[in-house]
C-alpha positions as CSV (number, residue, x, y, z in Angstrom):
1,M,0.0,0.0,0.0
2,T,1.3,3.4,-0.9
3,H,0.7,6.9,0.6
4,D,1.1,10.5,-0.5
5,G,4.5,10.6,1.3
6,D,6.0,7.5,-0.4
7,A,9.0,8.3,-2.6
8,G,8.7,7.2,-6.2
9,V,4.9,6.9,-6.5
10,P,2.7,9.3,-8.5
11,G,2.0,12.3,-6.3
12,S,4.8,11.6,-3.9
13,L,5.1,14.2,-1.2
14,A,8.9,13.6,-1.1
15,R,9.3,14.3,-4.8
16,V,7.1,17.5,-4.7
17,L,9.0,18.9,-1.7
18,A,12.3,18.2,-3.5
19,E,11.1,20.2,-6.4
20,V,10.0,23.0,-4.1
21,A,13.4,23.0,-2.5
22,A,15.1,23.1,-5.9
23,E,12.9,26.0,-7.0
24,R,13.7,27.9,-3.8
25,A,17.4,27.4,-4.4
26,A,17.0,28.8,-8.0
27,Q,15.1,31.8,-6.6
28,D,17.8,32.5,-4.0
29,E,20.4,32.2,-6.7
30,R,18.7,34.8,-8.8
31,W,17.4,37.2,-6.2
32,G,19.3,36.3,-3.0
33,M,17.7,36.3,0.4
34,Q,14.9,38.9,0.2
35,E,13.7,41.0,3.1
36,L,10.4,42.7,2.2
37,P,7.5,44.1,4.1
38,D,4.5,41.8,4.5
39,G,1.9,44.2,3.0
40,T,-0.9,42.3,4.7
41,G,-3.9,43.4,6.8
42,G,-6.7,46.0,6.3
43,E,-10.4,46.0,6.0
44,R,-10.4,45.1,2.3
45,T,-8.3,41.9,2.8
46,R,-10.5,40.8,5.7
47,A,-13.6,41.3,3.6
48,E,-12.0,39.3,0.7
49,S,-11.1,36.5,3.2
50,D,-14.6,36.3,4.6
51,L,-16.0,36.1,1.0
52,A,-13.5,33.4,0.0
53,R,-14.4,31.4,3.1
54,H,-18.1,31.7,2.3
55,E,-17.5,30.6,-1.3
56,T,-15.6,27.5,-0.1
57,E,-18.3,26.5,2.3
58,T,-21.0,27.0,-0.3
59,A,-19.0,24.9,-2.9
60,A,-18.4,22.1,-0.4
61,R,-22.1,22.1,0.6
62,D,-23.1,21.9,-3.1
63,G,-20.6,19.3,-4.0
64,A,-18.7,21.7,-6.3
65,L,-15.5,22.2,-4.2
66,T,-12.3,22.7,-6.2
67,W,-8.6,23.2,-5.3
68,R,-9.0,26.8,-6.4
69,H,-11.6,27.4,-3.6
70,I,-9.3,25.9,-1.0
71,L,-6.1,27.6,-2.0
72,A,-7.9,31.0,-2.6
73,E,-9.3,30.8,0.9
74,E,-5.9,30.1,2.5
75,V,-4.1,32.8,0.5
76,L,-6.7,35.5,1.3
77,E,-6.7,34.4,5.0
78,A,-2.9,35.0,5.0
79,F,-3.4,38.4,3.3
80,A,-5.8,39.4,6.1
81,E,-3.3,38.7,8.9
82,T,-1.0,41.2,10.5
83,D,0.2,39.2,13.5
84,P,3.5,37.6,12.5
85,D,2.8,34.3,14.2
86,R,-0.7,34.0,12.7
87,L,0.6,35.1,9.3
88,R,3.3,32.4,9.5
89,A,0.7,29.7,10.3
90,E,-1.5,30.8,7.4
91,L,1.5,30.8,5.0
92,I,2.3,27.2,6.1
93,Q,-1.3,26.3,5.3
94,V,-0.9,28.0,1.9
95,A,2.2,26.0,1.1
96,A,0.6,22.7,2.3
97,V,-2.4,23.2,0.1
98,A,-0.2,24.1,-2.9
99,V,1.9,21.0,-2.4
100,K,-1.2,18.8,-2.1
101,W,-2.7,20.3,-5.2
102,T,0.6,19.5,-7.1
103,Q,0.5,16.0,-5.8
104,A,-3.1,15.6,-7.2
105,L,-1.9,16.9,-10.6
106,D,1.0,14.4,-10.5
107,R,-1.4,11.5,-9.8
108,R,-3.8,12.7,-12.5
109,S,-1.1,12.9,-15.2
110,A,0.9,9.8,-14.2
111,P,0.6,7.0,-16.8
112,S,-0.9,3.8,-15.5
113,A,1.6,0.9,-15.2
114,P,0.9,-2.8,-14.4
115,T,3.2,-2.6,-11.4
116,G,1.5,0.5,-10.0
117,R,4.8,2.3,-9.9
118,S,5.8,5.4,-11.9
119,R,9.1,5.7,-13.8
120,F,11.8,7.2,-11.7
121,R,13.0,10.7,-12.6
122,A,16.2,11.9,-10.8
123,I,17.4,15.3,-9.8
124,V,21.1,15.2,-10.8
125,D,23.8,17.2,-9.1
126,V,27.5,17.4,-9.9
127,H,30.4,17.8,-7.5
128,V,34.0,18.8,-8.1
129,M,37.1,17.7,-6.1
130,L,39.9,20.1,-6.8
131,L,43.1,18.4,-5.6
132,R,46.4,20.1,-5.0
133,G,48.9,17.5,-3.8
134,D,47.4,15.9,-0.8
135,T,44.9,18.6,-0.2
136,L,41.3,19.1,-1.2
137,L,39.3,22.4,-1.6
138,L,36.1,22.8,0.4
139,A,33.6,25.6,0.7
140,R,31.6,26.5,3.8
141,R,27.9,27.1,3.0
142,D,26.2,30.2,4.2
143,G,22.8,31.8,3.6
144,T,21.4,29.1,1.4
145,G,18.9,27.4,3.7
146,Y,20.7,24.0,3.3
147,G,23.7,22.9,5.2
148,D,24.6,26.4,6.3
149,G,27.8,26.5,8.4
150,L,28.9,23.1,7.1
151,W,31.7,22.4,4.6
152,H,30.8,21.0,1.2
153,L,32.4,20.3,-2.2
154,P,31.8,22.9,-5.0
155,S,28.6,21.5,-6.5
156,G,25.2,22.3,-8.0
157,H,22.3,21.0,-10.1
158,L,22.9,19.8,-13.6
159,E,21.0,21.9,-16.0
160,A,18.8,20.7,-18.9
161,D,20.7,19.6,-22.0
162,E,24.0,19.9,-20.2
163,P,26.7,17.2,-20.2
164,A,27.8,16.3,-16.7
165,T,31.4,17.3,-17.1
166,M,30.4,20.7,-18.5
167,G,28.0,21.2,-15.6
168,A,30.8,20.4,-13.1
169,A,33.1,22.8,-14.8
170,R,30.4,25.5,-14.8
171,E,29.8,25.0,-11.1
172,A,33.5,25.4,-10.4
173,A,33.7,28.6,-12.4
174,E,30.6,30.0,-10.7
175,E,31.6,29.1,-7.1
176,L,35.5,29.3,-7.3
177,G,36.2,31.6,-10.3
178,V,38.4,28.9,-11.9
179,T,38.3,27.5,-15.5
180,I,38.3,23.8,-15.9
181,D,38.5,22.0,-19.2
182,P,35.7,19.3,-19.0
183,A,38.2,16.9,-20.5
184,D,40.4,17.3,-17.4
185,L,37.6,16.0,-15.1
186,T,37.9,12.4,-14.0
187,F,34.8,10.5,-12.9
188,A,35.2,9.2,-9.4
189,H,31.9,8.3,-7.8
190,V,28.1,8.2,-8.2
191,M,25.8,8.3,-5.2
192,H,22.1,7.6,-5.3
193,R,20.5,9.6,-2.4
194,A,17.0,9.0,-1.2
195,P,14.5,9.8,-2.5
196,D,15.4,11.1,-5.9
197,R,18.9,12.5,-6.0
198,V,21.8,11.2,-8.1
199,G,25.2,12.8,-7.4
200,L,28.1,12.6,-9.8
201,F,31.5,13.3,-8.4
202,F,34.6,14.3,-10.4
203,T,38.2,15.0,-9.5
204,T,40.8,17.2,-11.2
205,E,44.3,18.5,-10.6
206,R,44.2,20.9,-13.5
207,W,42.5,24.3,-13.7
208,T,43.2,27.9,-14.7
209,G,43.1,30.7,-12.0
210,E,43.5,30.7,-8.3
211,P,40.3,29.5,-6.5
212,Y,38.5,32.0,-4.4
213,N,35.1,32.5,-2.9
214,A,33.2,33.8,-6.0
215,E,29.8,33.5,-4.4
216,P,30.0,35.2,-1.0
217,H,26.2,35.3,-0.7
218,K,26.2,31.5,-0.6
219,C,29.6,30.7,0.9
220,S,31.4,32.2,3.9
221,E,34.9,30.8,3.1
222,V,36.9,28.3,1.0
223,A,39.9,26.4,2.3
224,W,42.3,23.6,1.5
225,W,42.1,20.6,3.7
226,P,44.3,17.5,3.9
227,V,42.4,14.6,2.3
228,D,43.2,12.4,5.3
229,A,42.1,15.1,7.8
230,L,38.9,16.6,6.5
231,P,36.7,18.7,8.9
232,A,34.2,17.0,11.1
233,D,31.5,19.6,10.3
234,M,30.8,18.6,6.7
235,V,27.5,17.9,5.0
236,D,27.1,14.2,5.5
237,Y,26.7,12.9,1.9
238,P,29.8,14.6,0.3
239,A,31.8,13.4,3.3
240,A,30.6,9.8,2.7
241,A,31.3,10.2,-1.0
242,I,34.9,11.4,-0.5
243,A,35.5,8.5,1.9
244,N,34.3,6.1,-0.8
245,I,36.4,7.8,-3.4
246,L,39.5,7.4,-1.3
247,E,38.6,3.7,-0.9
248,R,38.1,3.5,-4.7
249,I,34.4,2.6,-4.3
250,P,32.6,3.8,-7.4
251,F,29.0,3.6,-6.3
252,A,27.0,4.1,-3.1
253,Q,23.4,4.5,-1.8
254,H,22.8,7.1,0.8
255,H,19.9,7.4,3.3
256,W,18.0,4.5,1.8
257,S,16.5,2.2,4.4
258,T,17.6,-0.8,2.4
259,S,21.2,0.3,2.3
260,P,23.7,-1.7,4.4
């Protein structure tokens, strides 16, 4: 039996939340961390909220309820709030309804299969290990909403219609200001992370330019670390991947309950 939260099924909660996280990361990359006034409250927004609630109740009573009714009510209730705690609670409800609506769309559009399972679609990320002698370059994340304060490899999402080595070289250029010929990248490891991430890890000892923190809005510092004495405060999966690479293990699964 499957549920909304099961990874890999049509309408999976885990899959939709992963896509939401990826969209948030893309928004942050484009606009940074935004601090704007709420712009909520006022008699007009309260009247609109009351009207939306009445329309939702009427539609439910008449058997004509739609996702639009529910989401509109939640959004307008948020617009009517001025108290920060109540506004936050309403925004969480808005997000929850939007995610549930997306799940319903996924279930509706998913092709039927004899096994009852949908075809897996991965989110692919690429990682670069810049090696200088016995040292490895790491970056400390900051202001991203994921792994902030922890050390990580230069990395990012693979873009559409982009070869993996070109994506890895692009990420190194964006984050470290260095130029890498994709031909100088050596595949080292692939990691399948639950529920829908596939990480490709590459090493190189050749690049042009001196690495520096080229994205200070996402990274607080970069530093070279001995490969046999990496920091304890690393994001867990690149730390596991690096350990596997040093042991010449080409493939691993991470955070799967079936993993050894």
